C-alpha positions as CSV (number, residue, x, y, z in Angstrom):
1,X,-129.8,-81.2,-65.8
2,X,-132.3,-81.9,-68.8
3,X,-131.9,-78.1,-69.7
4,X,-128.7,-77.9,-69.5
5,X,-128.6,-81.0,-72.1
6,X,-130.9,-79.2,-74.0
7,X,-129.0,-76.0,-74.2
8,X,-125.3,-77.9,-74.8
9,X,-127.2,-79.4,-78.0
10,X,-128.6,-76.7,-79.3
11,X,-126.8,-72.9,-79.5
12,X,-128.7,-70.2,-78.4
13,X,-129.1,-67.6,-81.1
14,X,-130.2,-65.0,-78.4
15,X,-126.8,-66.1,-76.1
16,X,-124.4,-66.2,-79.0
17,X,-125.6,-62.4,-79.6
18,X,-125.6,-61.5,-76.0
19,X,-122.6,-62.1,-75.0
20,X,-120.8,-60.8,-78.1
21,X,-122.3,-56.9,-78.1
22,X,-120.8,-55.4,-81.2
23,X,-121.4,-51.8,-79.0
24,X,-118.4,-53.2,-76.7
25,X,-115.9,-52.5,-80.1
26,X,-118.2,-49.2,-80.6
27,X,-115.3,-45.8,-80.7
28,X,-117.1,-42.8,-82.5
29,X,-119.8,-41.4,-80.2
30,X,-121.2,-39.7,-83.7
31,X,-120.8,-42.9,-86.3
32,X,-122.9,-44.9,-84.2
33,X,-122.3,-48.4,-86.8
34,X,-122.0,-49.3,-90.6
35,X,-124.1,-51.8,-92.0
36,X,-123.5,-54.5,-95.3
37,X,-125.8,-56.0,-97.3
38,X,-124.5,-58.1,-100.5
39,X,-127.6,-59.8,-102.2
40,X,-127.0,-62.5,-104.3
41,X,-129.6,-65.4,-106.4
42,X,-128.4,-68.7,-108.1
43,X,-128.9,-68.3,-111.6
44,X,-130.3,-72.5,-111.7
45,X,-132.5,-72.0,-109.3
46,X,-136.5,-69.5,-109.5
47,X,-135.8,-67.1,-107.5
48,X,-137.6,-67.2,-103.8
49,X,-141.2,-65.8,-104.6
50,X,-141.3,-68.2,-107.0
51,X,-140.0,-71.1,-105.8
52,X,-141.6,-74.4,-104.5
53,X,-140.9,-76.1,-101.2
54,X,-138.5,-78.6,-103.0
55,X,-136.6,-76.0,-104.6
56,X,-136.6,-74.3,-101.6
57,X,-135.3,-76.8,-99.8
58,X,-132.5,-78.1,-102.4
59,X,-131.0,-74.0,-102.3
60,X,-131.3,-74.1,-98.9
61,X,-129.6,-77.4,-97.8
62,X,-126.9,-75.9,-100.5
63,X,-125.9,-72.8,-99.3
64,X,-125.8,-73.7,-96.4
65,X,-122.6,-76.0,-95.7
66,X,-120.3,-73.7,-97.7
67,X,-121.1,-70.8,-95.1
68,X,-120.6,-73.2,-92.4
69,X,-117.6,-74.3,-93.6
70,X,-116.0,-70.5,-94.3
71,X,-112.6,-69.7,-93.0
72,X,-113.8,-66.4,-92.7
73,X,-117.2,-67.0,-90.4
74,X,-116.1,-67.8,-86.2
75,X,-118.1,-70.6,-85.0
76,X,-121.3,-69.9,-87.4
77,X,-124.5,-71.2,-86.1
78,X,-127.5,-72.1,-88.3
79,X,-131.1,-71.5,-87.3
80,X,-133.8,-72.6,-89.7
81,X,-136.2,-69.2,-89.7
82,X,-139.8,-71.0,-89.2
83,X,-138.5,-72.7,-86.3
84,X,-137.5,-69.7,-84.1
85,X,-139.8,-68.3,-81.9
86,X,-141.2,-64.7,-82.6
87,X,-139.4,-63.5,-80.3
88,X,-136.2,-64.6,-81.1
89,X,-136.6,-63.6,-85.0
90,X,-137.0,-60.2,-83.8
91,X,-134.0,-59.9,-81.6
92,X,-131.4,-61.3,-84.4
93,X,-133.2,-58.6,-86.3
94,X,-132.7,-55.9,-83.8
95,X,-129.2,-56.9,-83.1
96,X,-128.1,-56.8,-86.6
97,X,-130.5,-53.4,-87.2
98,X,-131.5,-54.9,-90.3
99,X,-135.2,-55.5,-91.1
100,X,-137.5,-58.7,-92.1
101,X,-138.0,-59.6,-95.9
102,X,-140.8,-60.3,-97.3
103,X,-141.1,-64.4,-98.0
104,X,-142.9,-67.1,-99.8
105,X,-144.7,-69.0,-97.2
106,X,-144.0,-72.4,-99.0
107,X,-140.1,-71.4,-98.6
108,X,-137.7,-73.2,-96.3
109,X,-135.9,-70.1,-95.5
110,X,-133.0,-70.2,-92.3
111,X,-130.4,-67.5,-91.1
112,X,-126.5,-68.2,-90.1
113,X,-124.9,-65.9,-87.6
114,X,-121.5,-66.3,-86.2
115,X,-120.0,-65.4,-83.0
116,X,-118.4,-62.1,-83.6
117,X,-122.2,-61.3,-83.5
118,X,-121.6,-59.0,-86.9
119,X,-121.9,-61.1,-89.3
120,X,-125.5,-62.9,-90.6
121,X,-126.6,-64.5,-93.5
122,X,-130.5,-64.8,-94.7
123,X,-131.0,-67.6,-97.1
124,X,-134.5,-68.3,-99.3
125,X,-135.7,-63.9,-97.8
126,X,-136.1,-61.8,-100.6
127,X,-133.3,-63.4,-102.3
128,X,-131.6,-66.4,-101.9
129,X,-128.8,-65.0,-100.3
130,X,-128.2,-61.9,-98.5
131,X,-124.7,-61.0,-96.7
132,X,-124.9,-58.7,-93.9
133,X,-122.6,-57.3,-91.8
134,X,-122.6,-54.5,-89.0
135,X,-119.3,-52.5,-87.7
136,X,-119.4,-50.1,-84.6
137,X,-115.9,-48.8,-84.9
138,X,-114.0,-46.4,-86.8
139,X,-111.9,-49.5,-89.1
140,X,-115.3,-49.7,-91.1
141,X,-114.5,-51.2,-93.9
142,X,-113.6,-54.1,-92.4
143,X,-117.7,-55.0,-92.5
144,X,-117.3,-55.0,-96.6
145,X,-113.8,-57.1,-97.0
146,X,-115.3,-59.7,-95.1
147,X,-118.6,-60.2,-97.2
148,X,-116.5,-59.7,-100.1
149,X,-114.3,-62.8,-99.3
150,X,-117.3,-65.1,-98.3
151,X,-119.0,-64.1,-101.5
152,X,-115.4,-64.4,-103.2
153,X,-115.6,-68.3,-101.4
154,X,-119.6,-68.8,-102.5
155,X,-118.5,-68.3,-106.4
156,X,-116.4,-71.0,-106.8
157,X,-119.0,-73.4,-106.0
158,X,-122.3,-71.6,-107.4
159,X,-123.2,-69.7,-110.7
160,X,-125.0,-66.0,-109.6
161,X,-127.2,-65.1,-111.6
162,X,-126.1,-62.3,-113.5
163,X,-126.9,-59.9,-116.5
164,X,-124.3,-58.1,-118.7
165,X,-127.1,-55.4,-118.7
166,X,-128.0,-55.3,-115.0
167,X,-125.0,-56.9,-113.3
168,X,-126.1,-59.1,-110.1
169,X,-130.0,-59.8,-110.9
170,X,-132.3,-59.5,-107.3
171,X,-135.5,-59.9,-106.6
172,X,-136.0,-55.9,-106.7
173,X,-134.8,-54.4,-110.0
174,X,-133.8,-51.2,-107.9
175,X,-131.1,-53.8,-106.2
176,X,-129.7,-55.2,-109.2
177,X,-126.2,-54.3,-110.3
178,X,-123.5,-54.2,-107.3
179,X,-126.1,-55.7,-105.1
180,X,-124.6,-53.7,-102.4
181,X,-126.0,-51.7,-100.2
182,X,-124.4,-49.8,-97.6
183,X,-125.3,-47.6,-94.4
184,X,-124.3,-45.6,-91.9
185,X,-126.0,-44.8,-88.7
186,X,-125.2,-41.4,-87.4
187,X,-126.2,-39.5,-84.1
188,X,-127.0,-35.9,-85.1
189,X,-128.8,-34.9,-82.5
190,X,-127.7,-30.9,-82.8
191,X,-128.7,-30.8,-86.3
192,X,-132.2,-31.9,-85.5
193,X,-132.9,-30.2,-82.3
194,X,-131.7,-27.0,-83.4
195,X,-133.1,-27.2,-86.8
196,X,-130.3,-27.6,-88.9
197,X,-131.1,-31.0,-90.6
198,X,-132.8,-29.6,-93.7
199,X,-130.3,-27.6,-94.3
200,X,-127.5,-29.4,-94.1
201,X,-128.4,-33.1,-95.9
202,X,-130.2,-30.1,-98.7
203,X,-126.7,-29.3,-98.6
204,X,-124.7,-32.4,-98.2
205,X,-126.5,-35.0,-100.3
206,X,-126.9,-35.7,-103.7
207,X,-128.8,-38.3,-105.9
208,X,-127.1,-41.2,-105.3
209,X,-127.4,-41.3,-101.4
210,X,-130.8,-40.5,-99.4
211,X,-131.5,-39.9,-95.8
212,X,-134.2,-41.5,-93.0
213,X,-134.7,-42.6,-89.8
214,X,-134.4,-46.5,-88.0
215,X,-138.3,-46.8,-89.4
216,X,-137.3,-46.0,-93.0
217,X,-139.0,-42.6,-92.7
218,X,-138.5,-39.1,-92.5
219,X,-139.1,-39.3,-88.5
220,X,-135.8,-39.6,-87.0
221,X,-136.6,-41.2,-83.7
222,X,-133.7,-40.8,-81.5
223,X,-131.9,-38.2,-83.3
224,X,-130.4,-41.2,-85.7
225,X,-130.2,-40.6,-89.4
226,X,-129.4,-43.8,-91.5
227,X,-127.5,-42.8,-94.9
228,X,-127.8,-45.5,-97.4
229,X,-126.9,-45.8,-101.3
230,X,-130.0,-44.5,-103.1
231,X,-129.2,-47.2,-106.7
232,X,-126.5,-50.0,-107.0
233,X,-126.8,-50.2,-110.9
234,X,-124.2,-48.7,-113.0
235,X,-121.6,-47.9,-109.8
236,X,-118.8,-49.8,-108.7
237,X,-118.6,-51.2,-105.0
238,X,-115.7,-48.9,-104.0
239,X,-117.9,-46.0,-105.9
240,X,-120.8,-46.6,-103.3
241,X,-118.3,-46.8,-100.4
242,X,-116.9,-43.6,-100.7
243,X,-119.9,-42.2,-101.7
244,X,-121.6,-43.2,-98.1
245,X,-118.0,-42.0,-96.4
246,X,-117.7,-38.8,-98.0
247,X,-121.2,-37.7,-96.7
248,X,-121.5,-39.8,-93.8
249,X,-117.9,-38.0,-92.8
250,X,-119.2,-34.3,-93.7
251,X,-122.5,-34.8,-91.7
252,X,-120.7,-36.1,-88.7
253,X,-118.2,-32.8,-88.9
254,X,-121.3,-30.6,-88.9
255,X,-122.7,-32.3,-85.8
256,X,-119.2,-32.2,-83.9
257,X,-119.0,-28.9,-84.4
258,X,-122.2,-27.9,-82.9
259,X,-121.3,-30.1,-80.0
260,X,-117.7,-28.6,-79.8
261,X,-119.8,-25.0,-79.8
262,X,-122.3,-26.8,-77.0
263,X,-119.3,-27.7,-74.6
264,X,-118.1,-24.1,-74.8
265,X,-121.3,-22.0,-74.4
266,X,-124.3,-24.9,-73.2
267,X,-127.5,-24.1,-74.5
268,X,-130.1,-24.0,-72.3
269,X,-132.7,-25.6,-73.9
270,X,-130.7,-28.7,-74.9
271,X,-129.5,-29.3,-71.1
272,X,-133.2,-29.0,-70.5
273,X,-133.9,-31.4,-72.6
274,X,-130.7,-33.7,-71.0
275,X,-131.5,-33.2,-67.7
276,X,-135.7,-33.8,-68.2
277,X,-134.5,-37.3,-70.4
278,X,-133.0,-38.2,-67.3
279,X,-136.2,-37.6,-64.9
280,X,-138.1,-39.3,-67.7
281,X,-136.2,-42.3,-67.8
282,X,-135.4,-43.3,-64.4
283,X,-138.8,-42.0,-62.8
284,X,-141.5,-43.6,-65.7
285,X,-143.6,-46.9,-64.9
286,X,-144.0,-47.2,-68.4
287,X,-142.5,-45.9,-71.9
288,X,-143.0,-46.8,-75.3
289,X,-140.2,-47.3,-77.8
290,X,-139.9,-44.0,-79.8
291,X,-140.3,-41.9,-76.8
292,X,-137.6,-44.1,-74.8
293,X,-135.2,-43.7,-78.0
294,X,-135.9,-40.3,-78.2
295,X,-135.2,-39.9,-74.7
296,X,-131.7,-41.7,-74.6
297,X,-130.2,-39.6,-77.4
298,X,-130.3,-36.6,-75.1
299,X,-128.7,-39.1,-72.3
300,X,-126.0,-40.4,-74.9
301,X,-125.7,-36.5,-76.3
302,X,-125.0,-35.6,-72.4
303,X,-122.4,-38.4,-72.0
304,X,-120.5,-37.2,-74.7
305,X,-120.4,-33.5,-73.7
306,X,-119.7,-34.5,-70.4
307,X,-123.0,-33.2,-69.0
308,X,-123.4,-36.5,-67.6
309,X,-121.7,-39.0,-65.4
310,X,-121.2,-43.0,-64.8
311,X,-122.3,-44.3,-67.9
312,X,-119.5,-44.4,-71.1
313,X,-120.6,-44.0,-74.5
314,X,-120.1,-48.2,-75.5
315,X,-123.1,-48.4,-72.7
316,X,-125.5,-46.4,-73.8
317,X,-125.4,-47.6,-77.3
318,X,-126.0,-51.1,-76.3
319,X,-128.8,-49.5,-73.7
320,X,-129.8,-47.5,-76.9
321,X,-130.9,-51.0,-79.0
322,X,-131.8,-52.9,-75.9
323,X,-134.7,-51.3,-75.4
324,X,-136.7,-52.8,-78.0
325,X,-139.3,-56.5,-77.4
326,X,-136.8,-58.6,-78.8
327,X,-133.8,-57.6,-76.2
328,X,-136.6,-57.4,-73.6
329,X,-137.2,-60.7,-74.2
330,X,-134.7,-62.6,-73.9
331,X,-133.4,-60.1,-70.2
332,X,-136.8,-61.3,-68.9
333,X,-136.2,-64.9,-70.2
334,X,-139.6,-65.1,-71.9
335,X,-141.8,-63.7,-74.2
336,X,-143.6,-60.3,-73.2
337,X,-147.5,-59.8,-73.4
338,X,-147.8,-56.8,-75.4
339,X,-149.8,-55.4,-72.6
340,X,-146.4,-55.7,-69.9
341,X,-144.5,-54.1,-73.0
342,X,-143.9,-50.7,-71.6
343,X,-143.8,-51.4,-68.1
344,X,-140.8,-53.8,-68.4
345,X,-138.8,-51.8,-70.8
346,X,-139.4,-48.6,-68.0
347,X,-138.1,-50.8,-65.2
348,X,-135.1,-52.3,-67.8
349,X,-134.6,-48.5,-68.0
350,X,-134.8,-47.8,-64.2
351,X,-131.8,-50.5,-63.8
352,X,-129.9,-49.8,-66.7
353,X,-129.5,-45.8,-65.6
354,X,-129.4,-45.6,-61.9
355,X,-125.9,-44.6,-61.9
356,X,-125.8,-41.8,-63.6
357,X,-126.1,-38.2,-62.5
358,X,-125.9,-34.7,-64.7
359,X,-123.5,-32.0,-63.6
360,X,-123.9,-29.1,-65.8
């Protein structure tokens, strides 16, 4: 009873996000997700790296309440960042496909999430405020529209740091301007495994757009390619959105053509990799994240090509992003020791994939 009262009195960020999986709405096997970041700083306060504790508390308190009262958010919850356990922080960042900001240790910082599982606000991280939205369905501009609406609401209460020369000012000059970053997460196993990705990227990417993997390097773990705008200075929000949409659509079309050919004429190399991935994931005693994601990529491809039965694309997407430490800790209801993590991951995958079978 005491534990129940505790859970009722304090919302659990794990459960809020787990119960509102963003992957249930996923409707595009290739274009997995779109992510939007909008950075703002208050003109009246030093940037987070230069703030004293009292100044950071003032910024945190000032920004928190208008966000909690925003009509654009559904049942928002606030969490002071330092009050979260390591696994909780990891889980939140994993859920939103985000990375941790460098922080001033003297800063009081916090996060706000809402019940939809698609919105995250980070206060006093790299900047005073980072608004973040993620979408997993084809109506991809909804995420940007939500952030734009919230930013408009906040601008009625606050004066944001702005320069007529550099636009909205951020802690990193390269992010100043519109201070909008748009990412498209694309699953491109055919382009990558058939060694066509370099040529396609060279053809489709211009100077305004860059490509990276999940770790921010050119190592495309899990055959995921992230398309992102390189600049925000001197560009309008609409221009950034159009460039990312155009590039992501072109890459998706190139991948789709290869998949259509594989459906008509299965490639022995790809079929072998799909079948080997099933064996690896069903029978490993322990498995590291990178190896798991690379194998899950082939399972996801096999599902889309109708080579694998027993699992939907939405389900494999959820599994794909739940093999990391934060999510595994939630499933285990405890922080997993580093030496046990690979074994827990293998156990989770065996259970999650027990119903799949190959038919090609």
